[in-house]
N, C-alpha and C positions, 0 to 999 in steps of 0.2 A: 678114396684113400690111396689107391694105386697111383693116381696122378700126382698126389702130394709127395709120395715116396720117390717117384721119378724125378720130380722137380728138385727135391733135396739131394738126390744122387747127382744130378747134373750140376747143381751149385757146388757140391763138394768136389766134383771132378774139376770144374773150372777153377775154383779157388786153389785146389791142389796144384794145378798147372801154373797158376799165376804166382803162387808163393813158394813153390819148390825151389830149393837151392840148386842152381845149375853150375856147371863146370865153368870156372873163370880162368881162361888160359892166358898164355903170354900174348897172344894176338889181341885179346880184349884189353889187357893192361897197356900195351903199346898204343892202341887206339885212344884209350882214356888219357894218357899223359900227352900224347901227340895233340889231341884236341885242346887240352888245357894250355899247352904252349902256344897254339894258334890263337886262342882267346887272349892270352897275355900279350901277344905281339900287336894286337889291335890298338888303335889310338882311343877308341871308345870301348866301354865295357860290353860284354855280350848281353843280349836281352835275357829276360827271365826264361823264355822258352829255350834259348840256347843253353842256359845253365841246366834246365830240366833234362834236356837231351844228353848233356854231358854226365850228370849224376846217374841218369838211367842206364848208362853202360854198366854201372856197378850193381844197381838194385833191381832193375826191371820192375818198378813198383807202379801200382795204379794211381797213387796220389803223392804229390809233392807240396809241402806246406812251409811257408816262412812266417815266423813270428818275429816282430821287432820289440826289443825291450825298452820300456819307458818307465823310469822309476822302479817300482816293485811289481810291475805288471808287463805282460806280453800282449801285443796287439797284432791281430792278423794283418799281414802285409801282402802276401802273394799266395796263390794256390793254383794247382794245375792237376787235371785228371787225364790219365792215359787209359782209355777204354781197352786198347789192344792188350795191355798187361793184365786187365781185369778178366777178360773172357778168353784170352789165349788165342785170338785170331784177329786179323785185320778188320777194322770197322767197315771197310768197303764191302766185305763179304756179307751175304744175307744172314740176318740174325733170326733165331727162333723166338717165339713168344716168351719163353722162360729166360732167354738171354737178355731180351729187352727189359724184362722185369728186374733181373739182376742189376743191369746198368742203371735203371731208374732208381732202384732202392739205394744203390751206392751214391749216385749223384745227390739224392736227397740227404744222405748222411753228410756228404761234403758241404752241402748248403747249410747244414746245422752245426758246422764247426763253430766253436766258441770264438767270438770276435775279440774277446779279452780273457786272458788267463793269468793266474797268479804265478809269479816267478819264484822258483825254488832254487836255492843255492847249489844243490847237488846236480843241477842241470849244466854246471860248468864243465862236466865231463860227458863224453859221448855215452849214450845209454838209450833207454826206452821210455817213451811218454805215452800216456793214454789219451786218445782222442775219440771223437764221435764215430770215426771210421774203424777204430780198433787201435791196437798198440803200434806205434810208429817209432822207428829208430831215429834218434835226434843227434845232430851234429852241432855243437856250440859254435857260435860265430863271435869273433873278437875284433874290435876296431884297432887302429894303429897304436893306441895307448894301452892295449891289452885289457881293455874294459869290455864286458859282455855287450855285444851289439844285438844278438838275438839267437834264434834257433832255426835250423833247417831240419824239417821232419820228412821222413820217407817211409812209406808203408802202404797198407798195414801188413804186419808180420813178415816184412822183408829184412834181410840181413846183409850187411856188407861182406864181400868176399874176404876170407881170412888174410890173404896176401896184402890187402889194402889196409887192414885194421891198424898196423903199426904206423901207417902214414895218414891216418884220418886227421891228424892235427894239420898236415899240409893241405889236405882237401878242405878242411874248415877254414884255413887261412885264405885260400883262393876264393872260396865262396864269400867270405867276409869282404874281401877286396872288391869283388864284382858287385855284390848286393849293396854295399855301402856307397859305391860309386853311383849305382842306379838310384839309390835313395837321395844322394846329394844332388844328382842331376835333376831329379824330379822334385826335390825339396819336399819329400813325403808324398805319398800317393794322393792325398786330398789336394794339395797345392799343385801337384803335377796336372791333375785333370782340370782344376780351375784355371791354371795358366794356359793349358792347351785349348780349353774351351773358350777362353778369353779371345784367343786369336781367331777361333772359328766363328764365334757368334758376334764379335764386336762390330763386324761389318755387315751383319745380316740386314740391317736397316729395318727394324721392326716398326719404326715410326712411333715408338712408345712416347707418350707425353702424359704427365700427371695432371689431368684436367681438374681433379679435385683440388690439388694444391694450388694450381693457377687460379681457379675460381676463388679460393679463399684469399689469395694474394690480392686480387682485384677488389674483393669485398672489403678487406681491411683498409686498402687504400682509400676507398670511398668513405668508409666509416670515419677514418682519421681526418679526412678532408672536411667532413661535416661535423666534426667534434662529437661523434656518436660512438657507442661501444657495441650496440646490439643491432644485428641485421641478419639477413638470409638471402639466398638466391633460390628462386623457385621456378621450376620448369613446367610448361604447359598448365598454367595456373587456372585456366577456365575449364578444361576437360578433365584430365586426370593428373592433378598436381603431384610433383615429387620434389623433394628438397635436395638441391645440388650441394649446398653447404650452408652452415649456420654458425654465427658467431655470438657467444654469450646469450643465446636463446636456446631453451630446451626444445626438443622435437614437438612436445605438446603445445608449447607457446607458438611455434611456427604454424602448427595446424590451426590454432585459434585465429591467428592472423589471416590465414588463407580463407577461413570462413567469412571474414569481414573484408575480403579484398574487393576493391571497386570493379565495376564492369567497364573494361577498357574499350569494348566494342572495336571500332576501327581506329580509334584515337590511340596513339602511343605517346601521349603527353604525360610528363610526371604529375602525380597527384598527391596532395598532402591532406590527410583527414585525421580526425580524432577517433580513437578506438578505446572503448572502455577497458581499463586495466593496463593500457599501454600509453595512453596519452596521444601526443601527435606522432603520426606515422607517415613516412613518405614512401611512395611507390614509384619506381622508375621502370617502366615497361620496355621490353624489346622483343623483337620477333625472331623466330628461328623456324625455317620451313613454313608450315601452315599453322603454327601454334604461337601463343603469346606467353612469354616468360616475364619474370619481374625480379628486380632487386628491391627489397623492402628494408627500410631503416627506421628504427625507433628513435625519434629525435629527442635529444636531451638538452640541446642549446639551440638558440635561434641564429647565432652568428656563424656563418659559413665561410670557409676559406675559399671555396671554389664556386664557380658559376654552375648551377645545377644543369642547365641545358647543354653547356659545353662538355661537362663531364659525362652526361648521358650519351652524347654523340660518340665520344671516344670509347668509353667502357662498354656500352651496350653493343656497339658494333663488334668489339673484340670478343665479348661474351658469345655473340652469335657465331662468330667464326670458330671459337674454341669448342662450342658444343657440336657444331657441324663436323669439326675434325674428330671429336670424340666418337661420333656415330660412324664416320668413315673408318676410323681406326679400329672400332669394335668389329666392323665387318671384315677388315683385313686380318685382325687377330684371330677371328673364328676360322678364316680360311687357312691361316698359317698353322693353327693348332690342329686342324683336320689333316693338313699335309704331314705334320709330325706323326699323327696317329696312323695314317696310311703307311708311312715308312716303317713304323714299329710293327704293323701287322705283316709286312713283308718278312721282317726278321722272325717273328713268331711262327709264321707259316712254313719257314724253312726247316722246322723240325716237327715231326709227328706229335711229339709230346706236348709242345707249346702252341699248337696251331689254333687253339681256342682260348688261349690264356687270358687276354684282356676282355674279350666279349663275355667270357664266363664270369670274370670278376665283376664286370658291369652289371650283369644279370643278378648276381648275388646282392650287391650293395643297393640296387634298386628295390629289391624285396625287403632288405633290412630296413631301409628308410621308411617303408610303410609300416612294418611291424614295430619299429622303435618309436614311431610317432614323430618323425622329423617333418617340419613344415616344407612348403614347396621350394623356398629358396635354399634351405639347408640340403634338401634332397638333390637339387641341381648342382650345388657345390660339391657334394659327395660323388655324384656320378661323373662330373668333369674331372675330379681328382683321380677316380678309378680309370678313366679313359687315358689320362696322361701319366699315370704313376710310373710307368717303365720307359718313358720316352728318352731317358738318359742313355739307353742302348743305341738310340739313333745317333746321339752325339758321340758316344763311345766308338761307334763303328767308323766315324770319320777320323778317329785317332788310331784304332787298332783294327786289323782286318778279320780277326778270328773271334769277334764278340758273338756270344749267343746268350739267350735268355737264361739267367741264373749263373752266368760264368764270371761276372765282373762285379767288383765290390763297390765301386764309386758311382754307379749309375744314378743314385738319388741326387748326388751333388751335380752331376752333369745335367740331369733333367731339370733341376731347379735353375741352373744357369741358363738353360734354353728359354725359360718362361719368366725369369725374374723381372725383365724390363717390359713385359707385356701387361696391358691393362686388364688383368683378371684378378679375381678375389684372392686375398692373401692366404686364406685357408686352403685354397687349391695349391698355391705355391709351396706352402709349408707342409701340406700333406704329401706332396711329391718328395720333398726333402727328407721327411721323417718316417716314411712308411717302413723302413727297416730298423728303426730304433726299437729298443726293448724297454719296458717300463722299469726294469731293474737297473737300467743304465749300461747294459752290456751289449747294446745294439750298435749299428753302424749307420752313418759314417762318423757321428760326433759323440756317441756314448751319452745321449741325453737322458735325463730322468723323466719320470712320469709326468711331472708338471710342465716340463719343457716341450713335450711332444704334442703336436697339433692334434685336435680331435679327429680330423680327417685322416691323419697318419695312423692313428690308433685303429680306426675302422678298417682302412685298407690293409694294415698289417695282418689282422686276424683273418680276413677273407682271402688274402693272397696265400696264407698258410693253407686254408681250406682248398683253394684251387690247386695248389701244388700237391696236396694230399690226394686229390682226385686224379691228377695227371699221373702220379706215381702208381696208383692202384686201380685205375679204371678197367684194365684188362686182366686183373688178378681175380680168379674165380675160387680162390682157396677159402673164402668166407661168404656167408650169405649176405644179402643186402642189409639186413637188420644188424648183423655183426659188424659190417663196415661202418654203419652209422654210429654204433656204440664205440667202435675203435676210434673214430674221428672225434666223437664227443669227449672221450676219455683223454685223448691227446690234447685237446683244447683246455680241459680242466687242469691238466698237469702243468700247462704253461701259463695259467692265470697268475697274475701278480709277478710273473717272471718275464714273459715275453708280451703278454696281452693285458689290457686293462680289465680288471675284474668286473667293472660296471657293465662291460659289453658282453661278457661271457654267457650269462643266462639267456639273453635274447638271441644270441647267435646259435646256441645249442637248441633252443626252442625252434628256430627257423630251420636248421638242417634236419631235425627230427620231423618237422611238419612236412618238409619237401620229400624226404626219403632218399635213399641212395641212388635209385634209378633216375629220379628227377634232378638230383644234384649233378649227376654225370651228363645229363643232356642240356643243362642250362647253358645258354650262350652259343650253342652249336648250330643254330639256325640263323646266323647273322645275315 
């Protein structure tokens, strides 16, 4: 109990220092207006961090938030945390355990800021708005047509110096000019990152090639040439056959054809035979590495436009090259994805809080896959999504130098852009893109609804929340392990059908309770 009281006293003292009204003298005011004049004299608008430093001369606030108005709603546009203003000392100084906890709690609150808020007409005047971090003073922003552009929020519990209050309209006008210029230049945060990432990844040379689509293209060419509609391309037909593509045939029908496939032995000559239920069927074999593949066509007419042997020579050779390329490209893709992951781990390890972020998430989803009953392929898809979910920070770091895990809003878009052209499963790509979407439509980056969010995105979303909960509370001894598990479970339940898919919640809670708090905290730390 003594430790709890000491902690509360420390928090109170720190917050008192951070939010106490200080003397705002003439020198401060001169610095403020001088800096505004300097920004206005530039050909390009100041960066958001420049703007934050300018406004902070007035407020000395822990958080700066910008919402942009679209229709009757406000969308989160920018945010910035100033740790020094929160704890009352430079972040380079050594921090106590309690101070680290205070910072972690505050960062978590900033992470939970509403991505979308309802617009209220009374916000056209400077005033106070409620946020996840507390009450923040807001300054309305107007465009050149005197229409509301958005709100600049500063806080929590900070207040503008009285001498500046009569001039807040001027401050708001300057903010509006700079932020709208940033917005115009970027064409919105999403397009900004997409455009910048386009320049970065367009010349990466992933070697991506849609082998499935090309296989189907060749197959359709053959079918049309032989006046047929039904066919398939089958790989390694003798040992462990797999269907590369099929046209107008169900998977079960192709499997039945495989059961009746001829024994090609060393001969790679085309063979036509009659199969019950299909009629006349033509097999065009070709080799790749040490295996025999085959194009199979169900013949409907006997009149052929093309010479079978001539077309076999052209298409089967190309199929062989295509599949060899696919295999080489798969090896390259795995290497590229691993390099992205290693770069992400460098970023994660740069902070004590996030040093086990992705390995911990991987460990959780691996256990979830077993408990939820996912098959082997689904499990692999989910684990790869977990591995890649935050690689957008790798791309983001090539755009901005101060990126850290949890600090940047568009990393799902950036991550998706990095892997969009790679030959990996679509559920992995869309899991990376949607893992910060909420089932109620208030997530980021696209505000998707429950039906539009990938199943992989839904699973990663709930377990990333769990990982962040652990990161924020792992050193906090104010509760027993049992109480922490109960607190985590209750938090998940409260977010069901809001942030998380209700279908996942019972299994997730069962899993964390089965593991216990100590095991949850150690998962992924022995990579």
